[in-house]
MDTraj code that builds the backbone (N, CA, C; nanometers):
import mdtraj as md
import numpy as np

residues = "UNK UNK UNK UNK UNK UNK UNK UNK UNK UNK UNK UNK UNK UNK UNK UNK UNK UNK UNK UNK UNK UNK UNK UNK UNK UNK UNK UNK UNK UNK UNK UNK UNK UNK UNK UNK UNK UNK UNK UNK UNK UNK UNK UNK UNK UNK UNK UNK UNK UNK UNK UNK UNK UNK UNK UNK UNK UNK UNK UNK UNK UNK UNK UNK UNK UNK UNK UNK UNK UNK UNK UNK UNK UNK UNK UNK UNK UNK UNK UNK UNK UNK UNK UNK UNK UNK UNK UNK UNK UNK UNK UNK UNK UNK UNK UNK UNK UNK UNK UNK UNK UNK UNK UNK UNK UNK UNK UNK UNK UNK UNK UNK UNK UNK UNK UNK UNK UNK UNK UNK UNK UNK UNK UNK UNK UNK UNK UNK UNK UNK UNK UNK UNK UNK UNK UNK UNK UNK UNK UNK UNK UNK UNK UNK UNK UNK UNK UNK UNK UNK UNK UNK UNK UNK UNK UNK UNK UNK UNK UNK UNK UNK UNK UNK UNK UNK UNK UNK UNK UNK UNK UNK UNK UNK UNK UNK UNK UNK UNK UNK UNK UNK UNK UNK UNK UNK UNK UNK UNK UNK UNK UNK UNK UNK UNK UNK UNK UNK".split()
xyz = np.array([
    [0.4397, 4.9899, -2.5243],
    [0.3462, 4.9023, -2.5772],
    [0.3397, 4.7786, -2.4736],
    [0.2235, 4.7481, -2.4318],
    [0.2051, 4.6357, -2.3324],
    [0.1951, 4.5035, -2.4177],
    [0.2669, 4.4062, -2.3630],
    [0.2507, 4.2710, -2.4285],
    [0.1602, 4.1884, -2.3457],
    [0.0891, 4.0985, -2.4215],
    [-0.0046, 4.0082, -2.3594],
    [0.0740, 3.9022, -2.2752],
    [0.0217, 3.8821, -2.1563],
    [0.0956, 3.7756, -2.0824],
    [0.0802, 3.6374, -2.1425],
    [0.1911, 3.5630, -2.1362],
    [0.1808, 3.4394, -2.1916],
    [0.0988, 3.3312, -2.1132],
    [0.0303, 3.2498, -2.1795],
    [-0.0461, 3.1400, -2.1105],
    [0.0428, 3.0373, -2.0649],
    [0.0500, 3.0109, -1.9442],
    [0.1426, 2.9056, -1.9030],
    [0.0629, 2.7810, -1.8626],
    [0.0941, 2.6683, -1.9241],
    [0.0245, 2.5416, -1.9088],
    [0.1215, 2.4552, -1.8365],
    [0.0852, 2.4272, -1.7087],
    [0.1629, 2.3296, -1.6231],
    [0.1313, 2.1929, -1.6483],
    [0.2338, 2.1062, -1.6663],
    [0.2137, 1.9648, -1.6756],
    [0.1552, 1.9028, -1.5517],
    [0.0769, 1.8019, -1.5645],
    [0.0168, 1.7460, -1.4411],
    [0.1290, 1.6868, -1.3506],
    [0.1064, 1.6855, -1.2236],
    [0.1916, 1.6209, -1.1254],
    [0.2073, 1.4750, -1.1505],
    [0.3249, 1.4180, -1.1442],
    [0.3401, 1.2811, -1.1772],
    [0.2376, 1.1947, -1.1010],
    [0.2064, 1.2289, -0.9730],
    [0.1176, 1.1428, -0.8912],
    [-0.0179, 1.1393, -0.9597],
    [-0.0605, 1.2518, -1.0313],
    [-0.1895, 1.2543, -1.0889],
    [-0.2031, 1.1571, -1.1978],
    [-0.1002, 1.0991, -1.2497],
    [-0.1006, 1.0056, -1.3628],
    [-0.1486, 0.8634, -1.3209],
    [-0.1597, 0.8478, -1.1929],
    [-0.1869, 0.7114, -1.1405],
    [-0.3292, 0.7121, -1.0601],
    [-0.3846, 0.5991, -1.0451],
    [-0.4884, 0.5771, -0.9521],
    [-0.4391, 0.5068, -0.8307],
    [-0.4485, 0.5709, -0.7137],
    [-0.4182, 0.5159, -0.5918],
    [-0.5291, 0.4421, -0.5344],
    [-0.4957, 0.3103, -0.4928],
    [-0.5966, 0.2282, -0.4404],
    [-0.5521, 0.1829, -0.2992],
    [-0.6092, 0.2249, -0.1879],
    [-0.5771, 0.1833, -0.0597],
    [-0.6313, 0.0402, -0.0297],
    [-0.5483, -0.0346, 0.0300],
    [-0.5756, -0.1792, 0.0649],
    [-0.5584, -0.1988, 0.2178],
    [-0.6672, -0.1623, 0.2883],
    [-0.6585, -0.1826, 0.4400],
    [-0.6407, -0.3222, 0.4870],
    [-0.5971, -0.3375, 0.6106],
    [-0.5780, -0.4671, 0.6760],
    [-0.6920, -0.5114, 0.7593],
    [-0.6637, -0.5938, 0.8599],
    [-0.7725, -0.6569, 0.9431],
    [-0.8530, -0.5486, 1.0109],
    [-0.9855, -0.5611, 0.9974],
    [-1.0675, -0.4647, 1.0601],
    [-1.1026, -0.3472, 0.9742],
    [-1.0245, -0.3322, 0.8594],
    [-1.0423, -0.2013, 0.7816],
    [-0.9675, -0.0930, 0.8498],
    [-0.9473, 0.0082, 0.7800],
    [-0.8771, 0.1333, 0.8466],
    [-0.9820, 0.2251, 0.9108],
    [-0.9715, 0.2518, 1.0417],
    [-1.0649, 0.3377, 1.1102],
    [-1.0622, 0.4790, 1.0613],
    [-1.1483, 0.5623, 1.1307],
    [-1.1622, 0.7021, 1.0819],
    [-1.0345, 0.7840, 1.0902],
    [-0.9494, 0.7530, 1.1852],
    [-0.8188, 0.8386, 1.2112],
    [-0.6979, 0.7608, 1.1552],
    [-0.7196, 0.6560, 1.0848],
    [-0.6047, 0.5903, 1.0208],
    [-0.5517, 0.6703, 0.8992],
    [-0.4286, 0.6685, 0.8761],
    [-0.3675, 0.7543, 0.7653],
    [-0.4302, 0.7185, 0.6309],
    [-0.4698, 0.5819, 0.6001],
    [-0.5375, 0.5503, 0.4763],
    [-0.6674, 0.6354, 0.4623],
    [-0.7435, 0.6359, 0.5699],
    [-0.8726, 0.7000, 0.5620],
    [-0.8495, 0.8490, 0.5491],
    [-0.7594, 0.9002, 0.6160],
    [-0.7369, 1.0482, 0.6150],
    [-0.6826, 1.0870, 0.4779],
    [-0.5990, 1.0117, 0.4136],
    [-0.5456, 1.0511, 0.2868],
    [-0.6675, 1.0391, 0.1859],
    [-0.7513, 0.9544, 0.2001],
    [-0.8752, 0.9547, 0.1201],
    [-0.9649, 1.0737, 0.1363],
    [-0.9745, 1.1054, 0.2554],
    [-1.0520, 1.2259, 0.2998],
    [-1.0076, 1.3514, 0.2364],
    [-0.8653, 1.3641, 0.2310],
    [-0.8004, 1.4867, 0.1681],
    [-0.8049, 1.4826, 0.0247],
    [-0.8127, 1.3635, -0.0408],
    [-0.7994, 1.3526, -0.1800],
    [-0.9079, 1.2598, -0.2310],
    [-1.0132, 1.3112, -0.2860],
    [-1.1265, 1.2316, -0.3269],
    [-1.0953, 1.1362, -0.4450],
    [-0.9818, 1.1566, -0.5088],
    [-0.9423, 1.0588, -0.6149],
    [-0.8905, 0.9354, -0.5722],
    [-0.8476, 0.9316, -0.4521],
    [-0.8046, 0.7967, -0.3897],
    [-0.9232, 0.7045, -0.3674],
    [-0.9133, 0.5836, -0.4037],
    [-1.0159, 0.4862, -0.3898],
    [-0.9701, 0.3757, -0.2921],
    [-1.0708, 0.3147, -0.2216],
    [-1.0415, 0.2102, -0.1336],
    [-1.0790, 0.0766, -0.1968],
    [-1.0035, -0.0284, -0.1752],
    [-1.0470, -0.1651, -0.2022],
    [-1.1395, -0.2179, -0.0932],
    [-1.2688, -0.2331, -0.1112],
    [-1.3545, -0.2710, -0.0089],
    [-1.3651, -0.4296, -0.0007],
    [-1.3748, -0.4705, 0.1233],
    [-1.3943, -0.6057, 0.1446],
    [-1.5277, -0.6404, 0.2078],
    [-1.5869, -0.7546, 0.1844],
    [-1.7119, -0.7898, 0.2424],
    [-1.6995, -0.8171, 0.3914],
    [-1.5874, -0.8717, 0.4413],
    [-1.5690, -0.9059, 0.5755],
    [-1.4299, -0.8614, 0.6130],
    [-1.4205, -0.7567, 0.6892],
    [-1.2898, -0.6961, 0.7333],
    [-1.2266, -0.7798, 0.8500],
    [-1.3077, -0.8665, 0.9146],
    [-1.2476, -0.9267, 1.0312],
    [-1.2017, -1.0713, 1.0060],
    [-1.2453, -1.1239, 0.8895],
    [-1.1991, -1.2652, 0.8585],
    [-1.1453, -1.2677, 0.7211],
    [-1.0205, -1.2243, 0.7019],
    [-0.9562, -1.2276, 0.5735],
    [-0.9429, -1.3501, 0.5130],
    [-0.9806, -1.3632, 0.3810],
    [-0.9714, -1.4905, 0.3105],
    [-0.9008, -1.4677, 0.1783],
    [-0.8067, -1.5421, 0.1453],
    [-0.7121, -1.5163, 0.0398],
    [-0.7867, -1.4987, -0.0997],
    [-0.8675, -1.5925, -0.1389],
    [-0.9367, -1.5837, -0.2670],
    [-1.0367, -1.4588, -0.2736],
    [-1.1018, -1.4440, -0.1680],
    [-1.2061, -1.3227, -0.1678],
    [-1.1386, -1.1927, -0.1598],
    [-1.0348, -1.1821, -0.0696],
    [-0.9723, -1.0399, -0.0656],
    [-0.8933, -1.0117, -0.2022],
    [-0.8390, -1.1281, -0.2616],
    [-0.7677, -1.1058, -0.3858],
    [-0.8660, -1.0659, -0.4987],
    [-0.9782, -1.1236, -0.5013],
    [-1.0770, -1.0875, -0.6069],
    [-1.1247, -0.9427, -0.5928],
    [-1.1310, -0.8860, -0.4670],
    [-1.1666, -0.7556, -0.4414],
    [-1.0579, -0.6544, -0.4937],
    [-0.9359, -0.6971, -0.4763],
    [-0.8206, -0.6173, -0.5326],
    [-0.8373, -0.6162, -0.6831],
    [-0.8533, -0.7293, -0.7434],
    [-0.8620, -0.7542, -0.8882],
    [-0.9785, -0.6602, -0.9491],
    [-1.0932, -0.6629, -0.8829],
    [-1.2035, -0.5904, -0.9218],
    [-1.1657, -0.4401, -0.9292],
    [-1.0993, -0.3880, -0.8182],
    [-1.0776, -0.2470, -0.8106],
    [-0.9700, -0.2089, -0.9129],
    [-0.8623, -0.3035, -0.9310],
    [-0.7579, -0.2664, -1.0331],
    [-0.8268, -0.2611, -1.1710],
    [-0.9164, -0.3475, -1.2080],
    [-0.9640, -0.3509, -1.3356],
    [-1.0597, -0.2267, -1.3599],
    [-1.1289, -0.1751, -1.2544],
    [-1.2176, -0.0626, -1.2624],
    [-1.1355, 0.0708, -1.2605],
    [-1.0076, 0.0668, -1.2274],
    [-0.9300, 0.1968, -1.2214],
    [-0.9130, 0.2588, -1.3509],
    [-0.9397, 0.3868, -1.3636],
    [-0.9252, 0.4590, -1.4954],
    [-0.7900, 0.4821, -1.5408],
    [-0.6866, 0.4663, -1.4478],
    [-0.5502, 0.4838, -1.4793],
    [-0.4669, 0.3700, -1.4211],
    [-0.3417, 0.3617, -1.4584],
    [-0.2548, 0.2640, -1.3958],
    [-0.2586, 0.2752, -1.2376],
    [-0.2836, 0.1621, -1.1714],
    [-0.2917, 0.1617, -1.0288],
    [-0.1656, 0.1557, -0.9466],
    [-0.1638, 0.2237, -0.8388],
    [-0.0708, 0.2051, -0.7339],
    [-0.1396, 0.1552, -0.6128],
    [-0.1113, 0.0391, -0.5629],
    [-0.1751, -0.0210, -0.4446],
    [-0.0960, 0.0362, -0.3244],
    [-0.1788, 0.0883, -0.2284],
    [-0.1260, 0.1454, -0.1035],
    [-0.1722, 0.0602, 0.0108],
    [-0.0988, -0.0390, 0.0514],
    [-0.1416, -0.1382, 0.1414],
    [-0.0878, -0.1268, 0.2712],
    [-0.1653, -0.1590, 0.3777],
    [-0.1176, -0.1616, 0.5257],
    [-0.1540, -0.2972, 0.5872],
    [-0.0626, -0.3462, 0.6615],
    [-0.0798, -0.4689, 0.7426],
    [-0.1265, -0.5900, 0.6642],
    [-0.2399, -0.6447, 0.7038],
    [-0.2897, -0.7585, 0.6280],
    [-0.3225, -0.7198, 0.4798],
    [-0.3381, -0.5950, 0.4574],
    [-0.3522, -0.5524, 0.3141],
    [-0.2320, -0.5818, 0.2278],
    [-0.1143, -0.5809, 0.2937],
    [0.0034, -0.6250, 0.2198],
    [-0.0022, -0.7678, 0.1964],
    [-0.0448, -0.8495, 0.2892],
    [-0.0638, -0.9917, 0.2677],
    [-0.1645, -1.0156, 0.1528],
    [-0.2673, -0.9438, 0.1466],
    [-0.3760, -0.9547, 0.0431],
    [-0.3086, -0.9247, -0.0931],
    [-0.2229, -0.8244, -0.0977],
    [-0.1621, -0.7964, -0.2288],
    [-0.0700, -0.9114, -0.2691],
    [-0.0026, -0.9686, -0.1813],
    [0.0906, -1.0947, -0.2128],
    [0.0018, -1.2067, -0.2504],
    [-0.1127, -1.2265, -0.1945],
    [-0.2073, -1.3337, -0.2423],
    [-0.2589, -1.2926, -0.3762],
    [-0.2956, -1.1709, -0.4045],
    [-0.3447, -1.1272, -0.5394],
    [-0.2507, -1.1626, -0.6510],
    [-0.1276, -1.1413, -0.6243],
    [-0.0182, -1.1580, -0.7203],
    [-0.0192, -1.3106, -0.7621],
    [-0.0407, -1.4051, -0.6663],
    [-0.0443, -1.5386, -0.6973],
    [-0.1642, -1.5909, -0.7834],
    [-0.2648, -1.5043, -0.7827],
    [-0.3898, -1.5460, -0.8482],
    [-0.4193, -1.4717, -0.9682],
    [-0.3657, -1.3516, -0.9911],
    [-0.4020, -1.2663, -1.1031],
    [-0.2725, -1.2141, -1.1687],
    [-0.2912, -1.1688, -1.2948],
    [-0.1799, -1.1137, -1.3679],
    [-0.2069, -0.9745, -1.4274],
    [-0.3070, -0.9141, -1.3798],
    [-0.3499, -0.7788, -1.4268],
    [-0.2396, -0.6815, -1.3928],
    [-0.1727, -0.6061, -1.4909],
    [-0.0687, -0.5173, -1.4639],
    [-0.1103, -0.4028, -1.3828],
    [-0.0210, -0.3556, -1.2873],
    [-0.0356, -0.2231, -1.2215],
    [0.0969, -0.1553, -1.2282],
    [0.0931, -0.0260, -1.1842],
    [0.2198, 0.0617, -1.1944],
    [0.3134, 0.0219, -1.0790],
    [0.2556, -0.0104, -0.9497],
    [0.3482, -0.0396, -0.8409],
    [0.2688, -0.0551, -0.7110],
    [0.3371, -0.0882, -0.6092],
    [0.2694, -0.1037, -0.4738],
    [0.3556, -0.0375, -0.3622],
    [0.2874, 0.0277, -0.2840],
    [0.3435, 0.0895, -0.1652],
    [0.3009, 0.0125, -0.0322],
    [0.3919, -0.0580, 0.0194],
    [0.3529, -0.1655, 0.1210],
    [0.4079, -0.1254, 0.2627],
    [0.3119, -0.1166, 0.3548],
    [0.3486, -0.0770, 0.4883],
    [0.3131, -0.1684, 0.5966],
    [0.4126, -0.1980, 0.6797],
    [0.3929, -0.2804, 0.7998],
    [0.3289, -0.4117, 0.7810],
    [0.3843, -0.5058, 0.7005],
    [0.3335, -0.6364, 0.6825],
    [0.3312, -0.7133, 0.8127],
    [0.2360, -0.7956, 0.8362],
    [0.2420, -0.8763, 0.9595],
    [0.3177, -1.0065, 0.9336],
    [0.3635, -1.0661, 1.0449],
    [0.4308, -1.1962, 1.0412],
    [0.3186, -1.2999, 1.0890],
    [0.2757, -1.3759, 0.9922],
    [0.1690, -1.4640, 1.0317],
    [0.2134, -1.5856, 1.1205],
    [0.3407, -1.5999, 1.1370],
    [0.4037, -1.7052, 1.2107],
    [0.4390, -1.6511, 1.3609],
    [0.4265, -1.5297, 1.3763],
    [0.4719, -1.4668, 1.5061],
    [0.3853, -1.5205, 1.6281],
    [0.4521, -1.5679, 1.7257],
    [0.3745, -1.6186, 1.8453],
    [0.2822, -1.5179, 1.9036],
    [0.1568, -1.5651, 1.9360],
    [0.0647, -1.4714, 1.9855],
    [-0.0101, -1.3867, 1.8847],
    [0.0141, -1.4108, 1.7521],
    [-0.0443, -1.3260, 1.6566],
    [-0.1996, -1.3585, 1.6543],
    [-0.2807, -1.2748, 1.6156],
    [-0.4253, -1.2969, 1.6115],
    [-0.4547, -1.4077, 1.5157],
    [-0.5493, -1.5024, 1.5475],
    [-0.5918, -1.6166, 1.4677],
    [-0.6282, -1.5760, 1.3233],
    [-0.6914, -1.4629, 1.3123],
    [-0.7296, -1.4170, 1.1738],
    [-0.6108, -1.3859, 1.0878],
    [-0.5114, -1.3331, 1.1460],
    [-0.3767, -1.3025, 1.0779],
    [-0.3091, -1.4279, 1.0485],
    [-0.3035, -1.5199, 1.1361],
    [-0.2330, -1.6532, 1.1218],
    [-0.3066, -1.7267, 1.0070],
    [-0.4371, -1.7307, 1.0128],
    [-0.5136, -1.8046, 0.9123],
    [-0.5025, -1.7487, 0.7764],
    [-0.4569, -1.6174, 0.7682],
    [-0.4432, -1.5544, 0.6312],
    [-0.3066, -1.5891, 0.5709],
    [-0.2228, -1.6612, 0.6452],
    [-0.0913, -1.7049, 0.5864],
    [-0.1186, -1.8460, 0.5182],
    [-0.0114, -1.8958, 0.4670],
    [0.1306, -1.8334, 0.4782],
    [0.1393, -1.7123, 0.3795],
    [0.2376, -1.6337, 0.4148],
    [0.2569, -1.5147, 0.3354],
    [0.3240, -1.5608, 0.2051],
    [0.2708, -1.5303, 0.0870],
    [0.3273, -1.5689, -0.0461],
    [0.4542, -1.4811, -0.0589],
    [0.5526, -1.5537, -0.1134],
    [0.6867, -1.4873, -0.1261],
    [0.7336, -1.4879, -0.2787],
    [0.6350, -1.4916, -0.3628],
    [0.6700, -1.4841, -0.5172],
    [0.7141, -1.3385, -0.5452],
    [0.8140, -1.3310, -0.6359],
    [0.8687, -1.2051, -0.6739],
    [0.7534, -1.1262, -0.7396],
    [0.7423, -0.9956, -0.6882],
    [0.6393, -0.9158, -0.7555],
    [0.6694, -0.8657, -0.8932],
    [0.5766, -0.8712, -0.9875],
    [0.6005, -0.8320, -1.1244],
    [0.5829, -0.6855, -1.1488],
    [0.6109, -0.6077, -1.0476],
    [0.5996, -0.4557, -1.0635],
    [0.6852, -0.3992, -0.9541],
    [0.7180, -0.2631, -0.9624],
    [0.7972, -0.2010, -0.8631],
    [0.7210, -0.1918, -0.7301],
    [0.7917, -0.2118, -0.6235],
    [0.7316, -0.1950, -0.4903],
    [0.8264, -0.1414, -0.3885],
    [0.7604, -0.0712, -0.2964],
    [0.8545, -0.0179, -0.1795],
    [0.7789, -0.0672, -0.0463],
    [0.8613, -0.1245, 0.0427],
    [0.8144, -0.1747, 0.1632],
    [0.8716, -0.0922, 0.2781],
    [0.7808, -0.0491, 0.3614],
    [0.8134, 0.0381, 0.4816],
    [0.7884, -0.0457, 0.6022],
    [0.8807, -0.0687, 0.6993],
    [0.8549, -0.1342, 0.8187],
    [0.9117, -0.0586, 0.9355],
    [0.8722, -0.1066, 1.0534],
    [0.9131, -0.0464, 1.1785],
    [1.0103, -0.1313, 1.2618],
    [1.0974, -0.0675, 1.3471],
    [1.1841, -0.1376, 1.4336],
    [1.1201, -0.2043, 1.5469],
    [1.0014, -0.1505, 1.5844],
    [0.9386, -0.2133, 1.7036],
    [0.7862, -0.2412, 1.6774],
    [0.7667, -0.2885, 1.5571],
    [0.6339, -0.3297, 1.5243],
    [0.5913, -0.4501, 1.6039],
    [0.4829, -0.4491, 1.6811],
    [0.4364, -0.5647, 1.7635],
    [0.3964, -0.6911, 1.6757],
    [0.3855, -0.6725, 1.5493],
    [0.3248, -0.7786, 1.4680],
    [0.4378, -0.8336, 1.3698],
    [0.5497, -0.7695, 1.3711],
    [0.6509, -0.8334, 1.2739],
    [0.7907, -0.7616, 1.3052],
    [0.8890, -0.8468, 1.3244],
    [1.0208, -0.8003, 1.3383],
    [1.0723, -0.7352, 1.2141],
    [1.1639, -0.6335, 1.2350],
    [1.2174, -0.5596, 1.1229],
    [1.2881, -0.6550, 1.0200],
    [1.3693, -0.7512, 1.0664],
    [1.4335, -0.8420, 0.9716],
    [1.3429, -0.9399, 0.9040],
    [1.2370, -0.9667, 0.9677],
    [1.1363, -1.0489, 0.8960],
    [1.0712, -0.9710, 0.7814],
    [1.0356, -0.8408, 0.8063],
    [0.9821, -0.7559, 0.7047],
    [1.0907, -0.7377, 0.5955],
    [1.2174, -0.7168, 0.6287],
    [1.3206, -0.7039, 0.5273],
    [1.3403, -0.8296, 0.4339],
    [1.3051, -0.9488, 0.4995],
    [1.3030, -1.0723, 0.4277],
    [1.1944, -1.0769, 0.3219],
    [1.0696, -1.0236, 0.3637],
    [0.9661, -1.0076, 0.2676],
    [1.0032, -0.9290, 0.1530],
    [1.0548, -0.8072, 0.1788],
    [1.1014, -0.7152, 0.0736],
    [1.2017, -0.7886, -0.0161],
    [1.3006, -0.8525, 0.0328],
    [1.3970, -0.9261, -0.0508],
    [1.3319, -1.0232, -0.1403],
    [1.2369, -1.1075, -0.0841],
    [1.1753, -1.2100, -0.1633],
    [1.0904, -1.1476, -0.2754],
    [1.0310, -1.0302, -0.2480],
    [0.9419, -0.9724, -0.3377],
    [1.0093, -0.8860, -0.4365],
    [1.1419, -0.8510, -0.4117],
    [1.2128, -0.7602, -0.5037],
    [1.1806, -0.6199, -0.4785],
    [1.1343, -0.5847, -0.3543],
    [1.0852, -0.4494, -0.3272],
    [1.2021, -0.3734, -0.2573],
    [1.2056, -0.2414, -0.2803],
    [1.2898, -0.1635, -0.2025],
    [1.2532, -0.1607, -0.0518],
    [1.3405, -0.1311, 0.0446],
    [1.3064, -0.1459, 0.1832],
    [1.3477, -0.0208, 0.2530],
    [1.2617, 0.0194, 0.3457],
    [1.2950, 0.1406, 0.4225],
    [1.2393, 0.1191, 0.5632],
    [1.3331, 0.1443, 0.6646],
    [1.2901, 0.1332, 0.8028],
    [1.2368, 0.2719, 0.8459],
    [1.1234, 0.2727, 0.9130],
    [1.0549, 0.3953, 0.9606],
    [1.1055, 0.4296, 1.1031],
    [1.2058, 0.3471, 1.1544],
    [1.2469, 0.3768, 1.2874],
    [1.1480, 0.3086, 1.3828],
    [1.1537, 0.3513, 1.5102],
    [1.0640, 0.3039, 1.6112],
    [0.9263, 0.3562, 1.5809],
    [0.8418, 0.2950, 1.5045],
    [0.7114, 0.3533, 1.4548],
    [0.5975, 0.2633, 1.4886],
    [0.6178, 0.1628, 1.5786],
    [0.5013, 0.0650, 1.6077],
    [0.4534, 0.0057, 1.4812],
    [0.3169, -0.0115, 1.4664],
    [0.2582, -0.0726, 1.3545],
    [0.2248, 0.0263, 1.2403],
    [0.2727, 0.1540, 1.2639],
    [0.2507, 0.2615, 1.1715],
    [0.1003, 0.2670, 1.1420],
    [0.0258, 0.2846, 1.2528],
    [-0.1177, 0.2951, 1.2514],
    [-0.1671, 0.4058, 1.3501],
    [-0.2946, 0.4108, 1.3697],
    [-0.3489, 0.5105, 1.4662],
    [-0.2968, 0.4851, 1.6064],
    [-0.2866, 0.3616, 1.6501],
    [-0.2421, 0.3327, 1.7839],
    [-0.0950, 0.3723, 1.8132],
    [-0.0113, 0.3769, 1.7033],
    [0.1230, 0.4199, 1.7176],
    [0.1398, 0.5689, 1.6997],
    [0.0352, 0.6390, 1.6888],
    [0.0418, 0.7858, 1.6731],
    [0.0529, 0.8300, 1.5275],
    [0.0329, 0.7443, 1.4310],
    [0.0424, 0.7751, 1.2829],
    [-0.0984, 0.8034, 1.2313],
    [-0.1494, 0.9160, 1.2641],
    [-0.2699, 0.9689, 1.2078],
    [-0.2606, 1.0033, 1.0648],
    [-0.2419, 1.1378, 1.0313],
    [-0.2169, 1.1777, 0.8996],
    [-0.0897, 1.1187, 0.8306],
    [0.0075, 1.0862, 0.9154],
    [0.1386, 1.0427, 0.8623],
    [0.1947, 1.1161, 0.7408],
    [0.2248, 1.2406, 0.7621],
    [0.2750, 1.3212, 0.6460],
    [0.4056, 1.2626, 0.5873],
    [0.4843, 1.2054, 0.6562],
    [0.6112, 1.1405, 0.6100],
    [0.5765, 1.0363, 0.5058],
    [0.4757, 0.9582, 0.5429],
    [0.4376, 0.8522, 0.4479],
    [0.3833, 0.9102, 0.3192],
    [0.3079, 1.0187, 0.3266],
    [0.2536, 1.0684, 0.2061],
    [0.3680, 1.1389, 0.1156],
    [0.4695, 1.1846, 0.1839],
    [0.5802, 1.2283, 0.1006],
    [0.6576, 1.1130, 0.0289],
    [0.6699, 1.0027, 0.1115],
    [0.7280, 0.8918, 0.0508],
    [0.6528, 0.8327, -0.0672],
    [0.5166, 0.8277, -0.0377],
    [0.4344, 0.7762, -0.1595],
    [0.4447, 0.8712, -0.2821],
    [0.4461, 0.9912, -0.2585],
    [0.4660, 1.0952, -0.3691],
    [0.5973, 1.0742, -0.4419],
    [0.7017, 1.0544, -0.3558],
    [0.8292, 1.0308, -0.4173],
    [0.8387, 0.8954, -0.5010],
    [0.7698, 0.7971, -0.4482],
    [0.7605, 0.6696, -0.5180],
    [0.6878, 0.6768, -0.6503],
    [0.5697, 0.7502, -0.6453],
    [0.4899, 0.7662, -0.7645],
    [0.5766, 0.8489, -0.8681],
    [0.6459, 0.9543, -0.8212],
    [0.7323, 1.0289, -0.9155],
    [0.8394, 0.9339, -0.9836],
    [0.9093, 0.8555, -0.9037],
    [0.9963, 0.7648, -0.9628],
    [0.9357, 0.6753, -1.0615],
    [0.8111, 0.6231, -1.0348],
    [0.7427, 0.5433, -1.1346],
    [0.7177, 0.6190, -1.2523],
    [0.6722, 0.7340, -1.2468],
    [0.6403, 0.8244, -1.3614],
    [0.7593, 0.8379, -1.4475],
    [0.8791, 0.8703, -1.3902],
    [0.9978, 0.8852, -1.4717],
    [1.0501, 0.7702, -1.5335],
    [1.0178, 0.6545, -1.4750],
    [1.0628, 0.5176, -1.5353],
    [0.9697, 0.4914, -1.6656],
    [0.8440, 0.5432, -1.6576],
    [0.7507, 0.5120, -1.7662],
    [0.7629, 0.6144, -1.8803],
    [0.8405, 0.7170, -1.8723],
    [0.8505, 0.8181, -1.9683],
    [0.9248, 0.7660, -2.0945],
])
top = md.Topology()
chain = top.add_chain()
for i, resn in enumerate(residues, 1):
    res = top.add_residue(resn, chain, resSeq=i)
    for name in ("N", "CA", "C"):
        top.add_atom(name, md.element.get_by_symbol(name[0]), res)
traj = md.Trajectory(xyz[None], top)
């Protein structure tokens, strides 16, 4: 006698429980930047859009983040790069809307000699403790921020810290197009957040 196969219902992947919001930096993320490529591969990922990508302004960029977070259908995880990390820190100073966490990559040092004026004018970098879990990934040879400076940001924010080795600014120019290792780290971070919330 043949038995009917059992219907197997798989639980959603932990990452599917969150809304990923990318927060690009100065100039926005170009077509080959890992933030853009991740969005291209996953239509559920949304981008925080700014009116002017070349002249970041703390109030305006913070409001754009707040608007995207409030519009998210699920608990948000901010995925920020470079000045996008600075924008997240500014947003925390101005708003209290809860999010699940933040994945922060290659923050710039606004005080670094020779830094672009737009980056310098986006400072000072807020150092308030973040009211949500965060992970900061930095590079040993980032031309925009020393590793120890980035580690200091992580310590001030209460974020976990990971060195990506000699990875430049972790962008297209440093050879990080799709950045599969970053996607694995983000998935692991989202899984950890999911397990904490159960």
